[in-house]
N, C-alpha and C positions, 0 to 999 in steps of 0.2 A: 480613967472616968467613965461613968456608965453612960450605955446609950439615953437614957432617959434623959439623962441631965446634958447632955451634946445636943437632946432635940430641941429640948429647952430653950439653950444657947442660943441654935440655929433660929427656933419661931422668935426670940427677941429680936436678933440681928434684925432678921426680916421685915419685922413688925417697926422698928426703931427706924427702918429705914425710910418709910411710909409716910411718916409724918409731914416732912417738908419745914419752911423754915417759915417762922410769924415777924411781921413787921414789928409789933410790940416787944419781940425779943432782943430790939436797940434802944428800946426806951432808958432814956438818960447814959447814951451814949455819947461822947464826944468827939471831935468836936459837932454841932448841930447841922444838920442838912436841909435847909428851905431854897429849895431850888429857886423861886423867886428873886432871891438876894444872890446864892451861888450865880447866875446865869446872865446879871445885868452886865453890861460890857462884854467885853472881847473874852472867850472861851478857847482854847485848842485842842482839840483831840487826837487820839492815833487809834486805832483798832485794827483787829483781824476777823474773821470769819471761818472757823470750823466747822468740815461737815461732822457727821457724828459718830465717824470714826475714827476724828481727830486727824484728819488732814486739813491743812492748810488750803484754803480755798481764796483768799482774796484779803486785801491789805488796803490800807484807806488811811487819809487824813481829813479831820475837818474843820472847818473856820466855822465859828459860832458868835452871832450878835445876836445881843438877849435886849428887849425893854422891858421893863415894868410900870407900868402904871397907876399901881396902887391896887389895882383888882385882874389886869389881865398882862400873863406875861407871855410874850412873844419871842421864840427864838427861829433866826435866819440862819439854817444848817447847811454849809457848802460842802461835799465832798468829792475828795480827789483821788480816783482809786490807781491804782499801782499798773493800771492796763492801760490808763490816760483818761479810762471816763470820766464823767464828772456827772452828778446829781444837785441839785438843790430843793430843800424841803425848808415849810413854814411850817411851826406850831405854834399855834395859841392854846395857853394854858392860863385857867382860872385857880388857883388857890381856893380852899374852901375851908372850914372848920376841923377840926381835931388832925390836921398833916393831910386833909386831904386833898385832891387835883383831878380836876379832868381836863383833857384836852382833845384836839383835832388838830390834823396835819393830811396834807393830800396822800394820798394811800390808806389812810388809818380807817376801818370802816366800822362807822359809830361813833363811838365815845372813848378816848384811852382811862383808862383810871388807873389813880395811883393813892400811897397811904404812905406817908413819912410817920419815922419815931425815931428819935436821938442822931445819928449819922446816917442814917439809913435809908431810902427809899425803895418800896415795891411800887412796880408801875406796869401795867398788861391790857393789851391791846389785839385786837386782829388788823391785818393787814394784810393789801393787794400786792404783792413781789412781783416784779418782774421776772421771769424765769425764760432765758430765750427770744421766742416771738412770742413768749404765752403769759398768764399772768397765773400764780398762786397766791390762792388763803393760807394764810397762815398764820399761827400766834405767839405774841411776846411774850414772855415772862422774865421783865429787868429787873434788876438787882442793880441801885446804884450805893455805892460805900464813900462817904466823906474822909476821907485820911488826914493827918498834919500837913502842913504846908500847900493848904488849897488842893488837892489832887483827889480826884474822883474815881474811884473802880466800878466800871459799870461789866456786869457778865449779862448777857441775855442768853434764855434758852427759847431756838424759835423749831416750834413745832405744827405737823401738818394733820389733821387728821387726828390728831394726841398721840402722833409719835415724833419724838425729836427727829429733826433735821439737823441742825447744827446748834451752834453756841458762837457769838461773838462778844469777844473783848475787847473795851476801850477805856483811855485813857485820859481822862479829862485834867487840863493845866489853867491856868489864868496866867496871863502875862507879867514878867514880872514888874512891879509899883504898880500894879491895877490894886 
C-alpha cells in the first residue's frame, strides 16, 4: 500500500470521527421514546460514573416518580450512592414541537434542551456539580435509547472546560405490571 493511500485512509478515519451522532439518525427506530409517556409513574435506575481513564468512581441507584399533566412532566429522582450518600433532584420538563424538550432542575444552569427521534433522545445541559467542598460547572451530553422490554440505556459524557472528565452509564426499567 502506498504512502499516499495510507495517508488518505488516516485522514478519512480522523475526519469520520469528528462528526458525532445526530438525533435525526434515529428517526423511525422503534420502540419510540417519548419521555412524558415513559417516565409517568414509577421507574427504577442503576448507574455508574467512570472517570476519563475508565476508572469506576461511583455506583448508584435511583427511584423515580413521574407525573405528566398533559403539559409538564415532573420527575422526582431519589439517588442512593454506594457510599450511603443520598440526593434528591426534581426535574420539570416541557415537551415541545417535533420531539423537542426543555427542562429545569436544581443545579441545572439555565435550560436543559433535548431532542427526540425514534427510540433516542439527546439531552444537553450545564450543571453545577458538588465536588468535595466546592462546585464545578460541567456540561452533560446525554443520549437515551429505549430498548425492547421498556429498558432505557443512558450514556452521558461529562465535560469541564470542553475536556471530558467522565461518563455516566444508566439503565432505566419500569416495574413489572406497570
